[in-house]
C-alpha positions in Angstrom: 105.6 105.8 125.4 107.0 103.1 126.9 109.2 101.0 125.1 111.4 99.2 127.5 110.6 96.6 129.9 112.0 96.8 133.6 115.9 95.5 133.0 116.2 97.8 130.2 114.9 95.2 127.3 113.5 96.7 124.2 109.5 95.7 123.5 107.1 96.2 120.6 104.8 99.2 121.0 102.1 100.3 119.5 102.7 103.0 116.1 101.9 106.5 116.7 103.0 109.4 114.2 104.2 113.0 115.3 102.8 114.1 111.8 99.6 112.3 111.8 98.4 113.8 115.3 98.8 117.0 114.4 95.8 116.7 112.0 92.3 117.8 111.9 91.0 114.4 113.4 87.2 115.8 113.3 86.9 116.0 109.4 83.8 114.5 108.0 84.6 111.1 105.4 83.5 112.2 102.1 83.3 108.4 100.0 82.3 108.7 96.4 78.8 108.3 96.5 77.7 107.7 92.9 79.3 107.3 89.1 81.2 110.5 87.9 83.0 111.6 84.4 86.1 113.6 85.0 89.2 115.2 82.9 92.1 113.6 85.4 91.5 111.3 88.3 94.4 111.1 90.5 94.7 107.8 92.9 96.4 108.9 96.1 95.4 111.4 98.7 99.1 112.2 99.7 101.7 114.6 99.3 102.2 113.5 95.5 98.6 112.9 94.9 97.7 116.4 96.3 100.8 118.1 94.2 99.5 116.8 91.7 95.9 118.0 92.2 97.6 121.6 92.9 99.6 121.7 89.6 96.7 120.1 87.4 94.3 122.5 88.7 96.7 125.6 88.4 97.9 125.0 85.0 95.3 123.6 83.0 91.6 124.3 82.9 90.8 120.1 84.2 88.5 118.6 86.2 90.0 117.1 89.1 89.1 114.1 91.0 91.0 113.4 93.6 90.8 110.0 95.3 91.8 108.5 98.6 91.4 105.3 100.2 91.3 106.2 103.9 91.8 110.2 105.0 93.9 112.5 103.2 97.6 112.3 104.2 97.7 109.0 106.3 99.8 107.1 104.2 103.4 107.2 104.1 102.9 111.2 103.8 101.5 111.0 107.8 104.1 108.3 108.5 107.9 109.4 107.3 110.8 110.8 108.7 109.3 114.6 107.8 112.7 115.6 106.2 113.0 117.6 103.1 116.0 116.5 100.9 117.5 116.8 97.8 119.7 113.7 97.5 118.9 110.3 95.6 118.9 106.4 96.9 122.0 106.7 94.6 124.8 108.6 94.2 125.1 110.9 91.7 127.7 109.7 90.0 126.4 106.5 89.1 123.5 107.7 87.9 125.7 109.6 85.1 127.7 106.3 84.5 124.2 104.7 84.0 122.4 107.5 82.1 125.1 110.4 81.0 125.7 113.5 82.8 122.7 115.4 81.1 120.1 113.2 82.2 121.7 112.7 85.6 122.2 116.6 86.2 118.7 117.8 84.7 117.2 115.0 87.5 119.3 116.5 90.2 118.6 120.1 88.9 114.7 119.5 89.0 114.3 117.9 92.9 117.1 120.8 93.5 114.2 123.2 92.4 111.3 121.4 94.1 112.1 123.6 97.2 110.9 126.2 95.1 108.0 124.8 94.5 107.1 123.4 97.5 107.6 127.2 99.2 105.3 127.7 96.5 102.5 125.2 97.0 102.8 126.6 101.0 102.7 130.3 100.4 99.5 129.8 97.4 97.4 127.3 99.9 97.8 130.1 102.4 99.3 127.2 104.9 100.0 128.0 108.6 101.8 124.6 108.7 105.6 125.6 110.2 108.5 124.7 107.8 111.9 125.1 108.7 114.9 125.6 106.4 117.9 124.0 108.0 121.7 123.1 107.5 121.8 119.3 106.5 125.1 117.6 107.4 126.6 114.0 106.4 128.8 112.4 108.4 132.2 110.3 106.6 134.5 107.9 108.1 135.6 106.5 104.9 138.1 107.7 102.2 135.4 106.0 100.2 132.3 108.0 101.2 134.8 111.2 100.7 135.4 110.3 97.1 132.2 109.4 96.3 130.6 112.4 97.5 133.4 114.6 96.3 132.8 113.1 92.9 129.1 114.1 92.9 130.2 117.9 93.6 132.1 117.3 90.6 129.9 116.2 88.8 127.4 119.0 90.1 129.8 121.7 89.0 130.4 120.3 85.6 126.4 120.2 85.0 126.1 123.9 86.2 124.5 123.0 89.7 125.8 125.1 92.9 128.3 122.4 94.9 127.9 121.5 98.5 130.5 122.4 101.3 132.5 119.0 102.6 134.8 119.5 105.1 137.4 117.2 106.2 139.3 116.9 109.9 142.7 117.8 109.8 143.4 114.5 111.4 141.4 112.3 109.1 143.9 109.3 108.7 143.4 109.4 104.8 143.9 112.8 104.6 147.1 112.0 102.5 144.9 109.9 100.0 142.3 112.3 98.8 143.1 112.6 95.2 144.3 115.9 93.9 141.9 116.8 91.3 139.4 117.4 94.1 141.6 119.8 96.1 139.4 122.9 95.4 135.7 121.1 96.4 136.7 120.5 100.3 137.9 122.2 103.5 140.7 121.3 105.9 139.0 121.9 109.6 140.3 121.4 112.9 138.5 118.1 114.5 136.2 119.7 116.4 134.5 121.6 113.8 133.5 118.3 112.2 132.1 116.8 115.9 130.4 120.4 116.1 128.7 120.1 112.7 127.6 116.3 113.5 126.3 117.2 117.1 127.8 113.6 117.8 130.9 111.6 119.9 134.4 112.8 119.5 136.3 111.0 116.6 133.7 108.9 115.2 133.4 110.8 111.7 136.1 112.1 109.6 134.0 114.7 107.3 130.9 116.3 106.3 129.0 116.8 103.8 126.6 120.0 104.3 123.7 120.5 102.3 120.3 122.7 102.4 117.2 120.4 103.8 114.4 121.7 105.2 111.8 119.9 107.6 108.3 120.2 107.4 104.7 118.0 108.6 103.7 117.0 105.0 100.2 115.1 106.2 99.5 118.6 107.4 100.7 120.3 104.0 98.2 117.9 102.5 95.5 118.9 104.7 95.9 122.5 104.0 96.5 122.6 100.7 93.4 120.3 100.3 91.4 122.9 101.9 92.7 125.5 99.8 92.1 123.7 96.3 88.4 123.0 97.5 87.6 126.8 97.9 89.6 128.0 94.7 88.7 125.6 92.8 85.7 124.2 93.8 83.8 123.8 90.0 86.7 122.0 89.1 88.1 120.0 92.1 86.7 117.1 94.0 87.9 115.1 96.4 86.8 112.0 97.9 88.1 109.6 100.9 87.7 106.2 102.0 87.3 105.3 98.6 89.6 102.1 97.3 90.3 101.8 93.7 89.2 97.8 92.7 90.1 98.0 89.4 91.7 100.3 86.3 90.6 99.6 82.6 92.7 101.5 80.1 90.8 102.2 76.9 91.7 104.0 73.4 91.2 107.9 75.1 90.7 107.1 78.0 90.2 104.9 81.6 88.0 103.7 83.4 88.0 103.4 87.7 86.2 100.9 89.4 85.7 103.0 92.8 84.0 102.1 96.0 81.4 100.4 94.3 81.2 102.8 91.6 82.3 104.1 88.2 84.8 106.9 87.3 85.5 107.7 83.8 87.8 110.1 83.1 90.3 111.0 80.0 93.9 110.6 82.4 93.9 108.7 85.2 97.6 109.2 87.7 98.7 106.7 89.9 100.3 108.5 93.0 101.1 105.3 95.4 103.9 103.9 96.8 102.4 100.4 95.1 100.2 98.0 92.8 98.5 95.9 95.8 95.7 97.4 96.3 94.1 98.2 92.5 94.8 96.1 89.5 95.1 97.8 86.1 94.3 96.4 82.7 95.3 97.7 79.1 92.9 97.7 76.3 93.5 94.4 75.6 92.7 93.1 78.9 96.6 92.4 79.6 97.5 93.4 82.9 100.1 96.4 83.5 102.2 96.2 86.6 105.3 97.7 88.0 108.2 95.4 89.6 108.0 97.9 93.0 109.7 96.9 96.1 107.7 97.7 99.1 109.7 98.0 102.5 108.5 99.3 105.8 111.1 101.4 107.4 110.7 102.8 111.3 111.3 105.8 113.1 111.4 106.5 116.9 111.1 110.5 118.4 111.6 112.3 121.9 111.6 115.5 122.9 114.5 117.5 124.2 114.6 119.8 127.1 114.5 123.5 125.9 114.2 124.3 122.3 117.1 123.4 120.2 118.5 124.9 116.7 116.8 122.5 113.8 119.1 120.7 112.1 119.2 117.1 109.9 121.8 114.7 110.2 122.8 111.5 108.3 125.5 109.1 109.6 126.7 106.6 106.9 127.1 103.1 108.3 128.9 101.0 105.3 132.2 101.1 104.9 131.9 101.6 101.4 128.5 103.9 99.7 125.9 100.8 98.5 126.5 98.2 101.4 123.8 96.3 102.5 123.5 98.1 106.2 120.6 101.3 106.0 122.4 104.5 106.7 120.9 106.1 110.0 119.4 109.8 110.4 118.3 112.4 113.0 116.3 115.7 112.4 115.9 118.1 115.2 112.9 120.6 114.4 110.3 122.7 116.2 107.4 120.9 116.9 104.3 122.7 118.0 102.2 121.1 121.2 99.3 122.9 122.7 101.3 124.2 125.6 103.7 125.8 122.9 106.8 124.9 120.6 109.1 122.2 121.7 112.0 120.4 120.2 111.3 116.8 118.5 114.6 114.7 117.7 113.2 112.2 115.3 115.9 109.1 114.0 115.3 106.3 111.2 117.3 103.9 109.2 115.9 100.3 110.2 113.8 98.8 107.1 112.0 95.2 106.3 111.1 94.5 103.2 107.6 93.0 101.9 106.9 89.7 100.9 105.1 90.1 97.6 102.0 88.8 99.1 102.4 90.8 102.2 100.1 93.9 103.1 101.6 97.0 105.2 99.8 97.4 108.4 100.8 101.3 109.0 98.7 100.1 112.6 101.3 97.6 113.0 103.1 97.3 115.9 106.6 98.7 116.1 109.1 95.8 116.8 111.5 96.1 119.5 114.3 95.4 117.7 113.6 98.4 115.2 113.7 100.3 118.1 116.9 98.5 119.3 118.0 99.9 116.3 117.5 103.1 116.5 118.9 103.4 120.0 122.3 101.9 119.5 122.9 103.1 115.5 121.7 106.5 115.7 121.1 108.0 119.2 124.2 106.5 120.3 125.9 108.6 118.1 124.7 111.7 120.1 124.4 110.3 123.3 126.3 108.3 125.2 128.0 105.5 123.7 125.8 102.5 123.6 122.6 104.4 123.6 120.1 105.6 126.0 117.5 103.0 126.3 115.3 105.8 127.2 111.4 105.5 126.2 110.4 107.2 123.2 107.9 109.7 123.0 106.9 108.3 119.7 107.6 105.2 117.0 106.3 105.0 113.9 106.2 103.0 110.7 105.8 104.0 107.2 105.4 102.6 103.8 108.0 103.1 100.6 108.1 101.7 97.1 111.2 101.2 95.3 112.0 101.0 92.0 114.5 98.6 90.5 116.6 101.7 89.8 115.5 103.6 92.7 114.2 106.6 91.1 110.8 107.8 90.7 108.5 107.2 88.1 106.9 110.7 86.4 105.1 110.6 83.4 102.5 108.7 80.5 102.9 104.7 80.6 104.5 104.0 77.4 102.1 101.3 76.5 99.0 103.7 77.2 99.2 107.3 77.3 95.7 107.3 79.4 97.6 106.4 82.7 100.4 108.5 84.2 102.2 107.9 86.9 103.6 110.0 90.3 104.8 107.2 91.8 107.1 105.2 94.3 109.0 106.7 97.4 112.2 105.1 96.9 113.1 106.7 100.2 113.0 110.1 99.5 109.5 111.2 98.7 108.5 114.8 99.1 111.0 116.8 96.7 110.4 114.2 94.0 106.6 114.4 94.3 106.6 118.2 94.0 108.4 118.1 91.0 106.4 115.1 89.6 103.0 116.9 90.1 104.0 119.8 88.4 105.7 117.5 85.4 102.1 115.6 85.3 100.4 118.8 84.4 102.8 120.2 82.3 102.3 116.5 80.1 98.7 116.8 81.0 98.4 120.7 79.2 100.3 118.9 76.2 103.6 120.2 76.5 106.8 118.4 75.1 109.4 118.0 77.5 112.5 116.3 77.3 114.0 112.8 78.1 114.3 112.9 81.8 115.3 110.1 84.4 112.7 109.5 86.0 110.5 108.6 82.2 108.5 105.4 82.8 110.4 102.6 80.4 
């Protein structure tokens, strides 16, 4: 992929996702071809919608219709960073301050445990897609970074969760300022240990948080899981694609959808999307139900390494203080299966652009030169020569992310009408919360009484 002009200037390039490229593109479209009645209609054929279908079918006796506007896995699921992480977009300490220890810790535990849900879905569906558990590392260069994450670890311990490893370089300029209350939550190490974990240029970062992560092509997970559901639950499950849902009318005991020119009648409808821009939702009295979601487009690039390398996932904080305006940069090295055999693909991400209220996302739009230059300068430069390499990317792509105002996923019943449920919004970290959300929606539809959650729609 030629990403630069002669002389080294970056230029716009066509969006091309390595995850979407691995999908079977020979699948025959199966649009909705008539009116239908079902128990549960799920809107969105990405990882959230397929995980919801998987758990509803597995844990209830309901009939399920899964509706996708394009092709399964073709949205954000096929255009993401390919990284599985258990953190939130906000520090755990901030969530504790706002919602209390119990709710915040329960939410963190749910996301931690979703690693097991991913492996369960992967195993039971007989998926062959490669999934690599890796050690993830976050580089920190200021005392504020370190204090925030030490506080988070202290809260994890108070809440009964396993703590994650933090190391601090012995020559860190702020080492004598670290509060004594955190003394047993970090280890002082030689400078080269910090640099080795991050694989970055020397003397840029002074501390590292290490935690479990994973790499997987979630679009391929979707495709293989769908094949499993169609076989095992042939009598209760139907998937339709190339079918847009234009309108959802909620009633007193169910919902009616206008989809692809046909009518779908159901007891429950579950939104598993990143926004409301493709359809409208109305309550019994005709009043609209809308959510103040902020939609952004994230940009990513990737290149093949020479030879095979150890898989890893690394992020680099860019703001002096946690919560600033600059996006963090992240890098994931993982094994990528090509027809010629496995190779190491290094993926970079970080830049985002917020969409205007009336602006529609074009997944096939060009990746702008400015985003590629940021990836090169702010992420690739961390692990290569200072200033970036200005070498072409083998892939560059973009993906849609839906952010709620509180940066937390919405999972559960719509408070105004329980015919509508959500497993909704990426908030920058999509896969594990999607899996937890799918399991929780199944429990709610099955009539289980669950305790209050940070993810409850309010």
